ROMI-974332 format. One record per residue (C-alpha): residue number from 1; residue in one letter; x, y, z. Coordinates in steps of 0.5 Angstrom, whole numbers. Layout:
N
  nr rest     X     Y     Z
 NUM    A     X     Y     Z
...
! end
This chain:
666
  nr rest     X     Y     Z
   1    F     2    62   -32
   2    F     9    63   -34
   3    Q    10    67   -40
   4    R     3    67   -42
   5    A     3    72   -48
   6    N     9    68   -51
   7    K     6    61   -51
   8    E     7    57   -57
   9    S     2    52   -59
  10    L     3    45   -56
  11    K    -1    42   -62
  12    L     3    38   -67
  13    A     9    40   -62
  14    E    16    37   -64
  15    V    17    30   -60
  16    N    24    28   -59
  17    K    24    21   -62
  18    K    31    20   -58
  19    I    27    20   -52
  20    T    20    17   -54
  21    G    20    14   -61
  22    R    15     9   -60
  23    Y     8    11   -64
  24    Y     4    10   -57
  25    Q     9    15   -54
  26    V     8    20   -59
  27    A     1    19   -59
  28    A     0    20   -51
  29    I     5    26   -52
  30    R     0    29   -57
  31    R    -6    28   -54
  32    V    -4    31   -47
  33    G    -1    37   -51
  34    E    -8    38   -55
  35    R   -12    37   -48
  36    F    -8    43   -45
  37    Q    -8    47   -51
  38    E   -16    46   -51
  39    G   -16    49   -44
  40    H   -16    43   -40
  41    R   -12    44   -34
  42    R   -11    36   -32
  43    A    -9    30   -36
  44    L    -9    23   -34
  45    L    -4    17   -38
  46    V    -6    10   -37
  47    M     0     6   -39
  48    A     2    -1   -38
  49    T     9    -2   -33
  50    G    15    -2   -38
  51    T    12     2   -44
  52    G    16     8   -42
  53    K    11    12   -37
  54    T    17    16   -35
  55    R    20    17   -42
  56    T    13    20   -44
  57    A    13    25   -38
  58    I    20    27   -40
  59    S    18    29   -47
  60    I    12    32   -44
  61    T    17    36   -40
  62    D    21    38   -46
  63    M    15    40   -50
  64    V    12    45   -44
  65    L    19    48   -43
  66    K    21    49   -50
  67    K    14    52   -52
  68    K    14    56   -46
  69    W     8    53   -42
  70    A    12    52   -36
  71    K    18    55   -33
  72    R    19    50   -27
  73    V    16    43   -27
  74    L    15    39   -20
  75    F    15    31   -21
  76    L    12    27   -15
  77    A    13    20   -13
  78    D    11    16    -7
  79    R    17    13    -5
  80    N    25    15    -5
  81    A    27    10   -10
  82    L    22    12   -15
  83    V    24    19   -14
  84    R    31    17   -15
  85    Q    30    13   -21
  86    A    26    19   -25
  87    Y    31    24   -23
  88    K    37    19   -26
  89    S    32    18   -32
  90    Y    31    26   -33
  91    A    39    27   -32
  92    E    40    22   -38
  93    H    35    25   -43
  94    L    35    32   -41
  95    P    42    33   -39
  96    E    42    41   -41
  97    V    36    42   -36
  98    P    38    44   -29
  99    I    34    39   -24
 100    V    34    38   -16
 101    N    32    32   -12
 102    L    29    35    -5
 103    V    29    28    -2
 104    E    37    28    -2
 105    E    39    35    -3
 106    K    37    43    -2
 107    N    33    46    -7
 108    D    36    50   -12
 109    D    33    56   -15
 110    A    36    55   -22
 111    A    32    48   -22
 112    R    27    47   -28
 113    V    25    40   -26
 114    V    24    39   -18
 115    F    23    32   -16
 116    S    20    30    -9
 117    T    16    25    -5
 118    Y     9    27    -3
 119    P    11    28     5
 120    T    17    32     3
 121    M    13    37    -1
 122    L     8    38     4
 123    N    13    39     9
 124    Q    16    44     4
 125    I    10    48     3
 126    E     8    48    10
 127    N    14    50    13
 128    L    15    58    13
 129    E    22    61    13
 130    E    22    68    15
 131    G    14    68    14
 132    K    15    66     7
 133    R    14    59     4
 134    K    19    56     0
 135    F    14    55    -6
 136    D     9    60    -7
 137    P     2    57   -11
 138    G     5    59   -18
 139    H    12    56   -17
 140    F    11    50   -21
 141    D     7    51   -28
 142    L     6    43   -29
 143    V     6    38   -23
 144    I     7    31   -25
 145    I     4    25   -21
 146    D     7    18   -22
 147    E     3    13   -20
 148    A    -4    17   -19
 149    H    -9    13   -15
 150    R   -14    14    -9
 151    S    -9    13    -3
 152    V    -4    19    -6
 153    Y    -9    24    -7
 154    N   -13    22     0
 155    K    -7    24     4
 156    Y    -4    29    -1
 157    Q   -10    33    -4
 158    A    -7    39    -1
 159    I    -1    39    -5
 160    F    -5    39   -12
 161    D   -10    44    -9
 162    Y    -4    49    -7
 163    F    -1    49   -13
 164    D    -4    53   -19
 165    S    -1    49   -25
 166    L    -3    44   -30
 167    L    -3    37   -27
 168    L    -1    31   -31
 169    G    -3    24   -28
 170    L     1    17   -29
 171    T    -1    10   -28
 172    A     0     3   -30
 173    T    -7     1   -27
 174    P   -11    -1   -33
 175    K   -16     4   -35
 176    E   -22     0   -33
 177    D   -19    -1   -26
 178    V   -18     6   -25
 179    D   -22     8   -19
 180    H   -28    13   -20
 181    D   -25    19   -16
 182    T   -18    18   -20
 183    Y   -22    20   -26
 184    N   -25    26   -22
 185    L   -19    29   -20
 186    F   -16    29   -27
 187    N   -23    32   -30
 188    A   -24    25   -34
 189    E   -30    21   -35
 190    Q   -30    14   -32
 191    G   -26     9   -37
 192    N   -24    15   -41
 193    P   -17    17   -39
 194    T   -13    22   -44
 195    Y    -9    16   -47
 196    A    -9     9   -45
 197    Y    -4     4   -48
 198    G    -5    -3   -44
 199    L    -1    -9   -43
 200    E    -5   -13   -48
 201    E    -3    -8   -54
 202    A     4    -8   -52
 203    V     5   -15   -52
 204    G     1   -15   -59
 205    D     6   -10   -61
 206    G    12   -13   -59
 207    F    14    -8   -54
 208    L    13   -12   -48
 209    V    14   -20   -46
 210    P     8   -24   -44
 211    P     8   -28   -37
 212    K     7   -36   -37
 213    T     4   -38   -30
 214    I     6   -44   -26
 215    S     1   -45   -21
 216    V     2   -49   -15
 217    L    -2   -50    -9
 218    G     1   -52    -2
 219    K    -3   -55     3
 220    F     0   -51     9
 221    L    -1   -44     5
 222    T    -8   -45     3
 223    E   -11   -50     9
 224    G    -6   -49    14
 225    I    -3   -54    19
 226    K    -8   -59    22
 227    Y    -5   -63    28
 228    A    -9   -69    27
 229    E    -6   -70    20
 230    L     1   -69    22
 231    S     5   -75    23
 232    E     7   -78    31
 233    E    14   -75    31
 234    E    11   -68    28
 235    Q     5   -68    33
 236    K    11   -68    38
 237    Q    15   -62    35
 238    Y     8   -59    35
 239    D     6   -60    42
 240    D    13   -58    44
 241    L    13   -51    40
 242    L     6   -49    40
 243    A     4   -51    47
 244    D     1   -44    51
 245    D     7   -43    56
 246    E     2   -42    62
 247    T    -4   -47    60
 248    G     0   -52    56
 249    A    -6   -52    51
 250    V    -5   -53    44
 251    P    -9   -51    38
 252    D   -12   -56    34
 253    H   -10   -52    27
 254    I    -6   -46    25
 255    D    -9   -42    20
 256    P    -6   -41    13
 257    G    -5   -33    15
 258    K    -1   -35    21
 259    L     4   -39    16
 260    N    10   -34    14
 261    A     7   -29    19
 262    W    10   -32    25
 263    L    10   -39    24
 264    F    16   -41    19
 265    N    16   -48    16
 266    E    22   -51    13
 267    D    19   -56     8
 268    T    15   -51     5
 269    V    20   -46     3
 270    E    25   -52     1
 271    K    19   -54    -4
 272    V    18   -47    -7
 273    L    26   -46    -8
 274    K    27   -53   -11
 275    Q    21   -52   -16
 276    L    24   -45   -18
 277    M    31   -48   -19
 278    E    29   -54   -23
 279    H    23   -50   -27
 280    G    25   -43   -27
 281    I    28   -40   -33
 282    K    35   -41   -34
 283    V    41   -37   -38
 284    E    48   -38   -39
 285    G    46   -44   -44
 286    G    42   -46   -38
 287    D    47   -46   -33
 288    R    45   -41   -28
 289    L    38   -39   -26
 290    G    35   -33   -29
 291    D    34   -26   -25
 292    T    29   -28   -20
 293    I    24   -23   -16
 294    M    21   -27   -10
 295    F    16   -23    -6
 296    A    16   -25     1
 297    K    11   -24     6
 298    N    15   -20    11
 299    H    22   -19    13
 300    K    23   -25    18
 301    H    20   -29    12
 302    A    25   -26     7
 303    I    31   -28    12
 304    F    28   -35    13
 305    I    28   -36     5
 306    K    35   -34     5
 307    E    37   -38    10
 308    V    34   -44     7
 309    F    36   -43     0
 310    D    44   -42     3
 311    K    43   -49     7
 312    N    40   -53     1
 313    F    44   -50    -5
 314    P    51   -49    -1
 315    Q    54   -48    -8
 316    Y    51   -41    -8
 317    A    51   -39    -1
 318    G    52   -32     0
 319    K    50   -26    -5
 320    F    47   -31   -10
 321    A    40   -30    -6
 322    Q    39   -23    -2
 323    V    34   -20     2
 324    I    32   -13    -1
 325    D    27    -9     4
 326    N    27    -3     8
 327    K    31    -6    14
 328    V    37    -8    10
 329    E    43    -4    10
 330    Y    44    -1     3
 331    A    38    -4     0
 332    Q    38     1    -5
 333    D    45    -1    -8
 334    L    42    -8    -8
 335    V    36    -6   -12
 336    E    41    -2   -17
 337    K    46    -8   -18
 338    F    40   -13   -19
 339    C    37    -9   -25
 340    L    44    -9   -28
 341    P    46   -15   -33
 342    D    51   -20   -29
 343    E    51   -17   -22
 344    R    49   -20   -16
 345    P    44   -22   -13
 346    V    41   -27   -18
 347    I    35   -28   -13
 348    A    32   -22   -10
 349    I    28   -23    -4
 350    S    23   -17    -3
 351    V    19   -14     2
 352    D    15    -9    -2
 353    M    21    -5    -4
 354    M    21    -9   -11
 355    D    13    -9   -13
 356    T    13    -3   -17
 357    G    18     2   -21
 358    I    24    -3   -22
 359    D    27    -3   -29
 360    A    30   -10   -29
 361    P    29   -13   -36
 362    D    34   -19   -34
 363    C    28   -21   -29
 364    V    25   -28   -32
 365    N    22   -31   -26
 366    L    17   -28   -21
 367    V    15   -32   -15
 368    F     9   -30   -11
 369    F    10   -33    -4
 370    K     5   -29    -1
 371    P    -3   -27    -2
 372    I    -4   -21    -6
 373    R   -11   -18    -5
 374    S   -10   -11    -9
 375    K   -11   -11   -16
 376    A    -7    -5   -17
 377    K    -1    -8   -13
 378    F    -2   -15   -17
 379    N    -1   -11   -24
 380    Q     5    -8   -22
 381    M     8   -14   -19
 382    I     7   -18   -26
 383    G    10   -12   -29
 384    R    17   -13   -26
 385    G    18   -19   -31
 386    T    15   -15   -38
 387    R    20   -11   -40
 388    L    24   -13   -47
 389    R    31   -16   -46
 390    E    35   -17   -53
 391    D    40   -23   -53
 392    L    39   -25   -46
 393    F    40   -32   -48
 394    G    46   -31   -53
 395    P    46   -27   -59
 396    G    40   -26   -63
 397    S    36   -30   -57
 398    D    32   -25   -54
 399    K    27   -26   -48
 400    Q    20   -28   -50
 401    H    17   -29   -44
 402    F    17   -30   -36
 403    L    15   -34   -31
 404    I    10   -33   -25
 405    F    10   -38   -20
 406    D     4   -37   -16
 407    Y     4   -41    -9
 408    C    -2   -37    -6
 409    G    -8   -38   -11
 410    N    -7   -31   -13
 411    F    -9   -32   -20
 412    E   -15   -36   -18
 413    F   -17   -30   -13
 414    F   -17   -25   -18
 415    E   -21   -29   -23
 416    Q   -26   -30   -17
 417    N   -26   -23   -15
 418    P   -24   -18   -21
 419    E   -24   -12   -17
 420    G   -19   -15   -12
 421    Y   -20   -12    -5
 422    E   -17    -5    -5
 423    T   -15    -3     2
 424    T   -17     4     4
 425    S   -11     8     7
 426    S   -12     8    14
 427    A   -14    14    19
 428    S    -9    16    24
 429    I   -10    14    31
 430    T   -11    21    33
 431    A   -16    22    27
 432    K   -20    15    30
 433    I   -20    18    37
 434    F   -23    25    34
 435    E   -28    21    30
 436    K   -30    16    36
 437    R   -31    22    41
 438    L   -35    26    36
 439    V   -40    20    35
 440    L   -40    19    42
 441    T   -43    26    43
 442    A   -49    24    38
 443    K   -50    17    42
 444    L   -50    21    49
 445    K   -55    26    46
 446    N   -60    20    46
 447    E   -65    16    50
 448    P   -64    14    56
 449    Y   -57    17    57
 450    N   -60    24    56
 451    R   -63    24    63
 452    D   -56    22    66
 453    D   -53    29    69
 454    E   -46    25    70
 455    L   -46    23    62
 456    Q   -49    30    60
 457    Q   -43    33    63
 458    Y   -38    28    60
 459    R   -42    30    53
 460    T   -40    37    55
 461    N   -33    36    56
 462    L   -32    32    50
 463    L   -35    37    46
 464    D   -31    43    49
 465    L   -25    38    47
 466    L   -27    37    40
 467    H   -29    45    39
 468    Q   -22    47    42
 469    Q   -18    42    37
 470    V   -21    45    31
 471    S   -21    52    34
 472    N   -13    51    35
 473    L   -12    48    28
 474    E    -6    53    24
 475    R   -10    57    20
 476    Q    -4    58    15
 477    S    -3    51    14
 478    V    -4    49     6
 479    Q    -8    43     9
 480    V   -13    47    13
 481    R   -14    53     9
 482    P   -19    50     4
 483    K   -23    48    10
 484    L   -23    55    13
 485    K   -31    56    12
 486    L   -32    49    16
 487    V   -27    51    21
 488    D   -30    58    22
 489    K   -37    55    23
 490    L   -35    51    28
 491    S   -31    56    32
 492    E   -38    58    35
 493    R   -38    53    41
 494    A   -46    53    41
 495    V   -46    50    34
 496    W   -43    43    37
 497    D   -49    42    41
 498    H   -54    41    35
 499    L   -50    38    30
 500    Q   -54    33    25
 501    S   -51    26    22
 502    Q   -49    29    16
 503    E   -45    35    19
 504    R   -41    30    23
 505    K   -40    26    17
 506    E   -37    32    14
 507    I   -33    34    20
 508    V   -30    27    20
 509    R   -28    27    13
 510    E   -25    34    12
 511    L   -22    35    19
 512    A   -20    29    23
 513    E   -14    28    19
 514    L   -12    35    20
 515    I   -12    34    28
 516    P    -5    34    30
 517    A    -2    29    35
 518    N     2    31    41
 519    I     9    29    39
 520    D    11    29    46
 521    E     7    24    49
 522    D     8    16    48
 523    E     4    13    42
 524    M     2     8    47
 525    S    -2    13    51
 526    R    -6    15    44
 527    R    -7     7    43
 528    F   -10     7    50
 529    D   -14    13    49
 530    L   -17     9    43
 531    L   -18     3    46
 532    M   -22     6    52
 533    L   -26    10    47
 534    T   -28     4    43
 535    L   -30     0    50
 536    Q   -35     6    51
 537    H   -38     5    45
 538    E   -39    -2    46
 539    K   -42    -1    53
 540    M   -47     4    50
 541    D   -48    -1    44
 542    G   -49    -7    49
 543    V   -44   -11    46
 544    L   -39   -10    51
 545    Q   -39   -18    54
 546    Q   -39   -21    47
 547    K   -33   -17    45
 548    K   -26   -19    47
 549    T   -24   -11    47
 550    K   -24   -11    54
 551    E   -19   -17    55
 552    V   -14   -12    52
 553    A   -15    -7    57
 554    I   -15   -12    63
 555    E    -8   -15    60
 556    F    -5    -7    60
 557    A    -8    -6    67
 558    E    -5   -13    69
 559    H     2   -11    66
 560    L     2    -4    70
 561    Y     0    -8    77
 562    S     6   -12    76
 563    K    10    -5    76
 564    K     6    -3    83
 565    H    13    -2    86
 566    I    14     4    81
 567    P    11    11    85
 568    A     7    13    79
 569    V     3     6    78
 570    K     3     6    86
 571    K    -1    13    86
 572    V    -6    11    81
 573    L    -7     3    84
 574    P   -14     4    86
 575    S   -16     5    78
 576    V   -11    -1    76
 577    E   -14    -6    81
 578    K   -21    -4    79
 579    A   -19    -5    71
 580    I   -17   -12    73
 581    S   -23   -14    77
 582    E   -28   -18    74
 583    E   -33   -15    78
 584    F   -32    -8    75
 585    W   -33   -11    68
 586    T   -39   -14    69
 587    S   -43    -7    68
 588    P   -38    -1    68
 589    K   -41     6    67
 590    V   -38    10    61
 591    T   -36    15    66
 592    S   -32    10    70
 593    L   -29     7    63
 594    E   -27    15    62
 595    E   -24    15    69
 596    I   -19     9    68
 597    R   -17    12    61
 598    Q   -15    19    64
 599    Q   -12    15    70
 600    L    -8    10    66
 601    R    -6    13    60
 602    E     0    17    62
 603    L     3    10    64
 604    M     3     6    58
 605    H    10     8    56
 606    L    12     3    62
 607    I     9    -3    58
 608    E    14    -7    54
 609    R    11    -8    47
 610    K    11   -15    45
 611    S    10   -19    39
 612    R     9   -26    38
 613    A    16   -30    38
 614    P    17   -33    31
 615    V    16   -41    31
 616    Y    20   -45    26
 617    T    18   -52    24
 618    D    19   -57    19
 619    F    13   -61    18
 620    E    12   -65    11
 621    D     8   -60     6
 622    E     4   -63     0
 623    F     4   -59    -6
 624    S    -1   -60   -12
 625    E     2   -62   -19
 626    I     5   -56   -23
 627    E     0   -53   -28
 628    I     4   -49   -33
 629    D     0   -44   -37
 630    D     2   -41   -43
 631    A    -5   -37   -43
 632    F    -4   -29   -43
 633    V    -6   -25   -37
 634    S   -10   -20   -39
 635    D   -10   -13   -37
 636    S   -16   -15   -32
 637    G   -11   -20   -29
 638    V   -15   -26   -32
 639    N   -12   -32   -34
 640    K   -16   -33   -40
 641    N   -15   -40   -42
 642    R   -15   -42   -34
 643    Y   -22   -38   -34
 644    L   -25   -42   -40
 645    R   -22   -49   -37
 646    K   -26   -47   -31
 647    I   -33   -45   -35
 648    R   -32   -52   -39
 649    K   -31   -56   -32
 650    F   -37   -53   -29
 651    I   -41   -55   -35
 652    E   -39   -62   -35
 653    E   -40   -62   -27
 654    H   -47   -59   -28
 655    S   -49   -63   -35
 656    N   -56   -65   -32
 657    H   -58   -58   -30
 658    L   -64   -55   -34
 659    I   -61   -49   -36
 660    I   -54   -52   -38
 661    E   -59   -57   -42
 662    K   -63   -51   -45
 663    I   -56   -48   -48
 664    R   -53   -54   -51
 665    K   -60   -55   -55
 666    A   -60   -48   -57
! end
């Protein structure tokens, strides 16, 4: 550690009240100081969005620098916008401390605080300059992880293992929802972070404002579009727009998940916008809609919303409502303008860019126009409206609450599924291919395949390839070095012949993501590899005919057949013809599927990537009555009033049930 002998005690260290003057911020700083002073190397702060996590981190940085516990500090976030925002906050509150943002500028050796995204820092410590790394393991004395959660350390654990430093995690996820692995990372007991300050406490203390929820269920958004329920005129439009180009077949139902994915219905968007403009919180004496974030499903959905808005509210057409996502030029400038008072846009139609980390105190309306299933993301999105704003409605008239318009039943979903459905970080294509091959070798070892010489030769070839891939891992990589014991064990080719189930699981868990992709080949080649390996598994599992995977392979082959005049395709035409013949797919051999993979993979770049063309309709949608709820949304994401109403309704509907009668009489 930096100046180990000269370190001063962190207990009762003076806190800069100009940066963090609120009691809970001071308490959080004190607890972190005490934890580090007691010899612990890691600390975790759980603080609701809007309560000043970044300011608290700034004060902790100030403390460890002044008390000689750190010479340099690293601040990590998962998005450029969050890095930029943290950088600006540090520059404002610690102007005397040299800082650098590695996302936008080269490293400055004089910098005391370095800001970076996780991928940027991983590249910095992986790449050697004249045989040396830009940052050695002791370069930073404190590493701060903004919004610490499983998906971050699953991918970037190597960074935390590499630096010999104190580690501070920041998260807005309620402490009961923080996952077990995150607590483990920070050496904390489940449900017991270093310090926690939740949404309910913050609202109760007057440091945040609560939401009111407006729940409206649109028929199309929840049930989809049913052909039989459309008017005669709408059915004609449906036939014209949705008939299959080749067969003329028309689906009898459009699933709700397709709405706003590739089918965009004008009346649905009109109704949402009109309700927002009518019932949304107004400012400027009620003359203008207050700042609003509308969470759209995708870029096309966002563009469609803006077009419908400009059409229906021509007096506001232009900058009043604007799309903000990573496909829009100068999106970050738009975010910063939205966060300023009296700036445009008033309605920010966002796709993922404004879900987290945006400090917009003027925001008083949130529109959930997409289903949300991640509990952490749901809490973050609610947090966009919780910040205080004095004099928003005039002198002495402060922001008291904000509105959430929920059109996709998100609150009801989290009442029924309090944990949500957390999406695990998806493995790379190369990692999936590695795993498919490894598992395939295990299946090929079993009866009856172990009696087939051709299949056993294929198994040997697969094991040779897997052994080579692991042996070729860059031993000096910071991601590989912690796994060298396993890599060295697997460097013996004979070990691969007798792997047990647990050993295979360990190899996939520890090494699959480290296998590098061939960046010189087309991504579609790797996707085809994965497809054909999946088909090999389906063949061995006896489910090839029940699954539709083979139809994708046939479609690829048909695309290539249409290009048979190209010399490269003509060269392997027998394999192409085999892949499109019905006879082949009645009972293909595993080795035949592998042969087709090898023959056709290099031609995948010839296949044009197609996406479903968007369909625009104007069918009359039906919305439920507006249900405005003053109930507070707790840290668990449960609207308590609505939850109690559901219980009462259930009791009323089941009043004759034996158990309900017993409860009544008790």
